[in-house]
DRENDOMAR-916510 format. One record per residue (C-alpha): x, z, y; residue number from 1. Coordinates in nm, 2 decimals. Example, Ala and Ser with C-alpha at 12.3 -4.5 7.8 and 13.67 -1.06 7.14 Angstrom:
<atoms>
+--------+--------+--------+------+
|     c1 |     c3 |     c2 | resi |
+--------+--------+--------+------+
|   1.23 |   0.78 |  -0.45 |    1 |
|   1.37 |   0.71 |  -0.11 |    2 |
+--------+--------+--------+------+
</atoms>
This chain:
<atoms>
+--------+--------+--------+------+
|     c1 |     c3 |     c2 | resi |
+--------+--------+--------+------+
|  -0.25 |   3.45 |  -0.29 |    1 |
|  -0.15 |   3.08 |  -0.26 |    2 |
|  -0.16 |   2.89 |   0.08 |    3 |
|  -0.44 |   2.65 |   0.01 |    4 |
|  -0.70 |   2.53 |  -0.25 |    5 |
|  -0.73 |   2.17 |  -0.36 |    6 |
|  -1.04 |   2.03 |  -0.52 |    7 |
|  -1.00 |   1.67 |  -0.63 |    8 |
|  -1.13 |   1.42 |  -0.88 |    9 |
|  -1.25 |   1.06 |  -0.90 |   10 |
|  -1.51 |   0.91 |  -0.68 |   11 |
|  -1.87 |   1.01 |  -0.76 |   12 |
|  -1.76 |   1.29 |  -1.00 |   13 |
|  -1.94 |   1.56 |  -0.80 |   14 |
|  -1.69 |   1.72 |  -0.57 |   15 |
|  -1.91 |   1.76 |  -0.26 |   16 |
|  -2.17 |   1.99 |  -0.41 |   17 |
|  -1.93 |   2.22 |  -0.59 |   18 |
|  -1.70 |   2.23 |  -0.28 |   19 |
|  -1.99 |   2.36 |  -0.07 |   20 |
|  -2.07 |   2.64 |  -0.32 |   21 |
|  -1.70 |   2.73 |  -0.36 |   22 |
|  -1.64 |   2.74 |   0.02 |   23 |
|  -1.94 |   2.97 |   0.07 |   24 |
|  -1.82 |   3.22 |  -0.19 |   25 |
|  -1.46 |   3.25 |  -0.08 |   26 |
|  -1.49 |   3.22 |   0.30 |   27 |
|  -1.33 |   2.88 |   0.32 |   28 |
|  -1.34 |   2.58 |   0.56 |   29 |
|  -1.33 |   2.23 |   0.41 |   30 |
|  -1.07 |   1.97 |   0.51 |   31 |
|  -1.17 |   1.63 |   0.39 |   32 |
|  -0.89 |   1.44 |   0.21 |   33 |
|  -1.05 |   1.10 |   0.22 |   34 |
|  -0.89 |   0.80 |   0.40 |   35 |
|  -1.23 |   0.64 |   0.48 |   36 |
|  -1.44 |   0.95 |   0.58 |   37 |
|  -1.21 |   0.97 |   0.88 |   38 |
|  -1.39 |   0.67 |   1.04 |   39 |
|  -1.69 |   0.71 |   1.27 |   40 |
|  -2.01 |   0.52 |   1.20 |   41 |
|  -1.90 |   0.45 |   0.84 |   42 |
|  -2.13 |   0.70 |   0.68 |   43 |
|  -2.33 |   0.56 |   0.39 |   44 |
|  -2.05 |   0.38 |   0.21 |   45 |
|  -1.81 |   0.67 |   0.24 |   46 |
|  -2.05 |   0.93 |   0.10 |   47 |
|  -1.98 |   1.18 |   0.37 |   48 |
|  -2.13 |   1.53 |   0.35 |   49 |
|  -2.46 |   1.53 |   0.53 |   50 |
|  -2.51 |   1.69 |   0.87 |   51 |
|  -2.71 |   1.97 |   0.70 |   52 |
|  -2.42 |   2.03 |   0.46 |   53 |
|  -2.17 |   2.03 |   0.74 |   54 |
|  -2.38 |   2.28 |   0.93 |   55 |
|  -2.35 |   2.53 |   0.64 |   56 |
|  -1.97 |   2.50 |   0.60 |   57 |
|  -1.72 |   2.38 |   0.87 |   58 |
|  -1.58 |   2.04 |   0.77 |   59 |
|  -1.26 |   1.89 |   0.93 |   60 |
|  -1.11 |   1.54 |   0.94 |   61 |
|  -1.44 |   1.36 |   0.92 |   62 |
|  -1.58 |   1.12 |   1.18 |   63 |
|  -1.29 |   1.13 |   1.43 |   64 |
|  -1.13 |   0.79 |   1.42 |   65 |
|  -1.28 |   0.46 |   1.56 |   66 |
|  -1.33 |   0.19 |   1.29 |   67 |
|  -1.11 |  -0.03 |   1.51 |   68 |
|  -0.81 |   0.21 |   1.50 |   69 |
|  -0.52 |   0.22 |   1.26 |   70 |
|  -0.45 |   0.56 |   1.12 |   71 |
|  -0.14 |   0.66 |   0.92 |   72 |
|  -0.07 |   0.90 |   0.64 |   73 |
|   0.18 |   1.08 |   0.86 |   74 |
|  -0.09 |   1.13 |   1.12 |   75 |
|  -0.31 |   1.28 |   0.85 |   76 |
|  -0.04 |   1.51 |   0.74 |   77 |
|   0.02 |   1.63 |   1.10 |   78 |
|  -0.35 |   1.70 |   1.16 |   79 |
|  -0.39 |   1.87 |   0.82 |   80 |
|  -0.09 |   2.10 |   0.89 |   81 |
|  -0.24 |   2.21 |   1.22 |   82 |
|  -0.58 |   2.28 |   1.06 |   83 |
|  -0.43 |   2.48 |   0.77 |   84 |
|  -0.25 |   2.70 |   1.02 |   85 |
|  -0.56 |   2.75 |   1.24 |   86 |
|  -0.80 |   2.82 |   0.95 |   87 |
|  -0.56 |   3.07 |   0.80 |   88 |
|  -0.51 |   3.24 |   1.14 |   89 |
|  -0.88 |   3.30 |   1.14 |   90 |
|  -0.86 |   3.48 |   0.81 |   91 |
|  -1.02 |   3.20 |   0.61 |   92 |
|  -0.90 |   2.98 |   0.33 |   93 |
|  -0.83 |   2.60 |   0.37 |   94 |
|  -1.01 |   2.41 |   0.10 |   95 |
|  -0.89 |   2.05 |   0.07 |   96 |
|  -1.15 |   1.83 |  -0.09 |   97 |
|  -1.12 |   1.46 |  -0.17 |   98 |
|  -0.97 |   1.19 |  -0.38 |   99 |
|  -0.72 |   1.00 |  -0.16 |  100 |
|  -0.42 |   1.11 |  -0.35 |  101 |
|  -0.16 |   0.96 |  -0.11 |  102 |
|  -0.30 |   1.18 |   0.16 |  103 |
|  -0.30 |   1.48 |  -0.07 |  104 |
|   0.06 |   1.43 |  -0.18 |  105 |
|   0.16 |   1.39 |   0.19 |  106 |
|   0.03 |   1.74 |   0.26 |  107 |
|   0.16 |   1.90 |  -0.06 |  108 |
|   0.50 |   1.73 |  -0.09 |  109 |
|   0.57 |   1.57 |   0.25 |  110 |
|   0.56 |   1.21 |   0.37 |  111 |
|   0.89 |   1.03 |   0.37 |  112 |
|   0.79 |   0.67 |   0.45 |  113 |
|   0.92 |   0.57 |   0.79 |  114 |
|   0.69 |   0.51 |   1.08 |  115 |
|   0.72 |   0.13 |   1.13 |  116 |
|   0.53 |  -0.10 |   1.35 |  117 |
|   0.30 |  -0.35 |   1.17 |  118 |
|   0.45 |  -0.69 |   1.13 |  119 |
|   0.14 |  -0.90 |   1.18 |  120 |
|   0.33 |  -1.23 |   1.16 |  121 |
|   0.47 |  -1.13 |   0.82 |  122 |
|   0.13 |  -1.01 |   0.70 |  123 |
|  -0.04 |  -1.33 |   0.80 |  124 |
|   0.23 |  -1.54 |   0.63 |  125 |
|   0.20 |  -1.35 |   0.31 |  126 |
|  -0.18 |  -1.35 |   0.31 |  127 |
|  -0.17 |  -1.73 |   0.36 |  128 |
|   0.07 |  -1.75 |   0.06 |  129 |
|  -0.17 |  -1.55 |  -0.15 |  130 |
|  -0.45 |  -1.78 |  -0.05 |  131 |
|  -0.26 |  -2.10 |  -0.14 |  132 |
|  -0.05 |  -1.99 |  -0.44 |  133 |
|  -0.22 |  -1.67 |  -0.56 |  134 |
|  -0.14 |  -1.30 |  -0.53 |  135 |
|   0.13 |  -1.33 |  -0.80 |  136 |
|   0.35 |  -1.53 |  -0.56 |  137 |
|   0.35 |  -1.24 |  -0.31 |  138 |
|   0.40 |  -0.99 |  -0.59 |  139 |
|   0.72 |  -1.18 |  -0.70 |  140 |
|   0.86 |  -1.14 |  -0.35 |  141 |
|   0.82 |  -0.77 |  -0.38 |  142 |
|   0.96 |  -0.76 |  -0.73 |  143 |
|   1.28 |  -0.92 |  -0.60 |  144 |
|   1.32 |  -0.65 |  -0.33 |  145 |
|   1.17 |  -0.34 |  -0.50 |  146 |
|   1.12 |  -0.38 |  -0.87 |  147 |
|   1.00 |  -0.02 |  -0.91 |  148 |
|   0.72 |  -0.06 |  -0.66 |  149 |
|   0.63 |  -0.40 |  -0.80 |  150 |
|   0.59 |  -0.24 |  -1.14 |  151 |
|   0.35 |   0.02 |  -1.01 |  152 |
|   0.14 |  -0.22 |  -0.79 |  153 |
|  -0.10 |  -0.47 |  -0.94 |  154 |
|  -0.06 |  -0.82 |  -0.78 |  155 |
|  -0.43 |  -0.80 |  -0.67 |  156 |
|  -0.35 |  -0.49 |  -0.46 |  157 |
|  -0.24 |  -0.73 |  -0.19 |  158 |
|  -0.25 |  -0.49 |   0.10 |  159 |
|  -0.01 |  -0.24 |  -0.06 |  160 |
|   0.22 |  -0.51 |  -0.20 |  161 |
|   0.25 |  -0.66 |   0.15 |  162 |
|   0.31 |  -0.31 |   0.30 |  163 |
|   0.60 |  -0.25 |   0.05 |  164 |
|   0.76 |  -0.58 |   0.15 |  165 |
|   0.71 |  -0.49 |   0.52 |  166 |
|   0.89 |  -0.16 |   0.47 |  167 |
|   1.19 |  -0.32 |   0.30 |  168 |
|   1.21 |  -0.59 |   0.57 |  169 |
|   1.22 |  -0.34 |   0.86 |  170 |
|   1.42 |  -0.06 |   0.71 |  171 |
|   1.65 |  -0.23 |   0.45 |  172 |
|   1.54 |   0.03 |   0.19 |  173 |
|   1.27 |   0.01 |  -0.07 |  174 |
|   0.94 |   0.20 |  -0.07 |  175 |
|   1.07 |   0.35 |  -0.41 |  176 |
|   1.37 |   0.49 |  -0.23 |  177 |
|   1.15 |   0.69 |   0.01 |  178 |
|   0.92 |   0.80 |  -0.27 |  179 |
|   1.22 |   0.94 |  -0.46 |  180 |
|   1.34 |   1.13 |  -0.16 |  181 |
|   0.99 |   1.27 |  -0.12 |  182 |
|   0.98 |   1.40 |  -0.48 |  183 |
|   1.32 |   1.58 |  -0.43 |  184 |
|   1.16 |   1.80 |  -0.16 |  185 |
|   1.02 |   2.14 |  -0.26 |  186 |
|   0.64 |   2.18 |  -0.22 |  187 |
|   0.53 |   2.23 |   0.14 |  188 |
|   0.24 |   2.46 |   0.03 |  189 |
|   0.16 |   2.67 |  -0.27 |  190 |
|  -0.18 |   2.56 |  -0.40 |  191 |
|  -0.46 |   2.63 |  -0.64 |  192 |
|  -0.52 |   2.28 |  -0.77 |  193 |
|  -0.85 |   2.21 |  -0.94 |  194 |
|  -0.99 |   1.87 |  -1.06 |  195 |
|  -1.34 |   1.78 |  -1.18 |  196 |
|  -1.37 |   1.51 |  -1.45 |  197 |
|  -1.64 |   1.34 |  -1.65 |  198 |
|  -1.63 |   1.09 |  -1.94 |  199 |
|  -1.54 |   0.74 |  -1.83 |  200 |
|  -1.88 |   0.61 |  -1.94 |  201 |
|  -2.07 |   0.88 |  -1.74 |  202 |
|  -1.85 |   0.84 |  -1.44 |  203 |
|  -1.90 |   0.46 |  -1.43 |  204 |
|  -2.28 |   0.51 |  -1.47 |  205 |
|  -2.28 |   0.75 |  -1.17 |  206 |
|  -2.08 |   0.50 |  -0.96 |  207 |
|  -2.32 |   0.22 |  -1.04 |  208 |
|  -2.62 |   0.43 |  -0.95 |  209 |
|  -2.45 |   0.56 |  -0.63 |  210 |
|  -2.39 |   0.20 |  -0.51 |  211 |
|  -2.75 |   0.11 |  -0.58 |  212 |
|  -2.86 |   0.42 |  -0.38 |  213 |
|  -2.63 |   0.33 |  -0.09 |  214 |
|  -2.78 |  -0.01 |  -0.07 |  215 |
|  -3.13 |   0.15 |  -0.07 |  216 |
|  -3.02 |   0.38 |   0.21 |  217 |
|  -2.92 |   0.09 |   0.43 |  218 |
|  -2.55 |   0.02 |   0.37 |  219 |
|  -2.59 |  -0.35 |   0.45 |  220 |
|  -2.75 |  -0.26 |   0.79 |  221 |
|  -2.47 |  -0.02 |   0.86 |  222 |
|  -2.21 |  -0.28 |   0.80 |  223 |
|  -2.39 |  -0.54 |   1.01 |  224 |
|  -2.42 |  -0.29 |   1.29 |  225 |
|  -2.04 |  -0.23 |   1.27 |  226 |
|  -1.97 |  -0.60 |   1.30 |  227 |
|  -2.21 |  -0.64 |   1.59 |  228 |
|  -2.05 |  -0.35 |   1.78 |  229 |
|  -1.68 |  -0.40 |   1.71 |  230 |
|  -1.48 |  -0.71 |   1.76 |  231 |
|  -1.28 |  -0.63 |   1.44 |  232 |
|  -1.23 |  -0.33 |   1.21 |  233 |
|  -0.88 |  -0.20 |   1.14 |  234 |
|  -0.70 |  -0.32 |   0.83 |  235 |
|  -0.77 |   0.01 |   0.65 |  236 |
|  -1.14 |   0.04 |   0.76 |  237 |
|  -1.20 |  -0.32 |   0.65 |  238 |
|  -1.08 |  -0.24 |   0.30 |  239 |
|  -1.33 |   0.04 |   0.25 |  240 |
|  -1.53 |   0.02 |  -0.07 |  241 |
|  -1.86 |  -0.15 |   0.00 |  242 |
|  -1.76 |  -0.26 |   0.35 |  243 |
|  -1.52 |  -0.53 |   0.25 |  244 |
|  -1.76 |  -0.69 |   0.01 |  245 |
|  -2.06 |  -0.68 |   0.24 |  246 |
|  -1.85 |  -0.82 |   0.53 |  247 |
|  -1.78 |  -1.12 |   0.30 |  248 |
|  -2.15 |  -1.15 |   0.23 |  249 |
|  -2.24 |  -1.14 |   0.60 |  250 |
|  -1.98 |  -1.41 |   0.67 |  251 |
|  -2.15 |  -1.63 |   0.41 |  252 |
|  -1.86 |  -1.62 |   0.15 |  253 |
|  -2.06 |  -1.45 |  -0.13 |  254 |
|  -2.42 |  -1.37 |  -0.21 |  255 |
|  -2.56 |  -1.02 |  -0.18 |  256 |
|  -2.59 |  -1.00 |  -0.55 |  257 |
|  -2.22 |  -1.09 |  -0.59 |  258 |
|  -2.12 |  -0.84 |  -0.32 |  259 |
|  -2.30 |  -0.55 |  -0.49 |  260 |
|  -2.15 |  -0.65 |  -0.82 |  261 |
|  -1.80 |  -0.65 |  -0.66 |  262 |
|  -1.86 |  -0.31 |  -0.50 |  263 |
|  -1.94 |  -0.16 |  -0.83 |  264 |
|  -1.65 |  -0.32 |  -1.01 |  265 |
|  -1.40 |  -0.23 |  -0.74 |  266 |
|  -1.53 |   0.13 |  -0.73 |  267 |
|  -1.48 |   0.16 |  -1.10 |  268 |
|  -1.13 |   0.03 |  -1.07 |  269 |
|  -1.06 |   0.27 |  -0.80 |  270 |
|  -1.19 |   0.56 |  -1.01 |  271 |
|  -0.96 |   0.45 |  -1.29 |  272 |
|  -0.66 |   0.46 |  -1.06 |  273 |
|  -0.76 |   0.81 |  -0.95 |  274 |
|  -0.78 |   0.93 |  -1.31 |  275 |
|  -0.43 |   0.78 |  -1.38 |  276 |
|  -0.29 |   0.99 |  -1.09 |  277 |
|  -0.47 |   1.30 |  -1.21 |  278 |
|  -0.30 |   1.27 |  -1.55 |  279 |
|   0.04 |   1.28 |  -1.38 |  280 |
|  -0.02 |   1.57 |  -1.16 |  281 |
|   0.15 |   1.90 |  -1.24 |  282 |
|  -0.03 |   2.24 |  -1.24 |  283 |
|  -0.37 |   2.09 |  -1.21 |  284 |
|  -0.65 |   2.28 |  -1.37 |  285 |
|  -0.91 |   2.04 |  -1.50 |  286 |
|  -1.28 |   2.11 |  -1.55 |  287 |
|  -1.51 |   1.88 |  -1.74 |  288 |
|  -1.83 |   1.90 |  -1.53 |  289 |
|  -2.03 |   1.73 |  -1.81 |  290 |
|  -1.94 |   1.98 |  -2.08 |  291 |
|  -1.91 |   2.30 |  -1.87 |  292 |
|  -2.18 |   2.48 |  -1.68 |  293 |
|  -2.13 |   2.44 |  -1.30 |  294 |
|  -2.18 |   2.81 |  -1.24 |  295 |
|  -1.91 |   2.89 |  -1.50 |  296 |
|  -1.67 |   2.64 |  -1.34 |  297 |
|  -1.73 |   2.80 |  -1.01 |  298 |
|  -1.68 |   3.15 |  -1.14 |  299 |
|  -1.36 |   3.05 |  -1.31 |  300 |
|  -1.22 |   2.90 |  -0.99 |  301 |
|  -1.31 |   3.22 |  -0.80 |  302 |
|  -1.15 |   3.44 |  -1.06 |  303 |
|  -0.83 |   3.23 |  -1.04 |  304 |
|  -0.82 |   3.24 |  -0.66 |  305 |
|  -0.88 |   3.62 |  -0.65 |  306 |
|  -0.61 |   3.67 |  -0.92 |  307 |
|  -0.86 |   3.81 |  -1.18 |  308 |
|  -0.75 |   3.53 |  -1.41 |  309 |
|  -0.39 |   3.41 |  -1.47 |  310 |
|  -0.34 |   3.06 |  -1.32 |  311 |
|  -0.06 |   2.96 |  -1.55 |  312 |
|  -0.24 |   3.07 |  -1.86 |  313 |
|  -0.56 |   2.88 |  -1.76 |  314 |
|  -0.35 |   2.57 |  -1.69 |  315 |
|  -0.18 |   2.59 |  -2.03 |  316 |
|  -0.52 |   2.64 |  -2.19 |  317 |
|  -0.66 |   2.33 |  -2.02 |  318 |
|  -0.37 |   2.09 |  -1.98 |  319 |
|  -0.45 |   1.90 |  -2.30 |  320 |
|  -0.80 |   1.82 |  -2.20 |  321 |
|  -0.85 |   1.44 |  -2.25 |  322 |
|  -0.98 |   1.23 |  -1.97 |  323 |
+--------+--------+--------+------+
</atoms>
């Protein structure tokens, strides 16, 4: 028996429903691997499991950080390690569910980036440079210091580009250096690794519909309430899909129609990046939730976990699935 189970996939693919069924069948507790579901009062836009769903299965690492607070990957790793130990001590199985792959990798492989203090002066200066000369100008600074990181990061991913520059400035070593060291470590946990996929067209349709539903459920009111209650959101919370765009609308920078359009577009781009990560992941057993019956997917997962099916054989059988 492996240490943990991972269920991942792109946003809106359908992880929550299947995770609840799987957890119920194998006596598991769910650990959310989502960098935005950690935040309190950010409910609609982060698509958290409902209170009734959480009442059925114990969920962890949801709703425990103030939207004003910064929260690091290393903190998540530490919390997740503690929960894995506690859940297993109770004779249950830890089921990690979510699509924040940086968090997932930190748990599985370890997190090597140094704990450095935010350099707000540097961030402000680089943000001003991006405003005046474009994000490409900031990206060129990173390329001069860490070509490997610059190659992986799009210039428009300004927050991560600035963070990579910040790491180099404070440590004298590149983000790529720490990433390489991380990969050289052996896995921290053995894991059953499952992913749900859909066709790109179907996934994008689901994303668009989900954004419309979130707006109907009151996402704009939720964002307005956050701005009324808190002086400012943390850098990470402010970047959350849906929140960033609606904050811009509420500050009069864009229309509501433009904000909704941007939420859908940014969510699709995020899903595309998630799929790119999944293609690179080793030992990941992929299930096409469009083409396979959900009960059959669930049964196959359970058989693999119980050792009734050979994990390596199933992986080899499915590793050429196109997505």
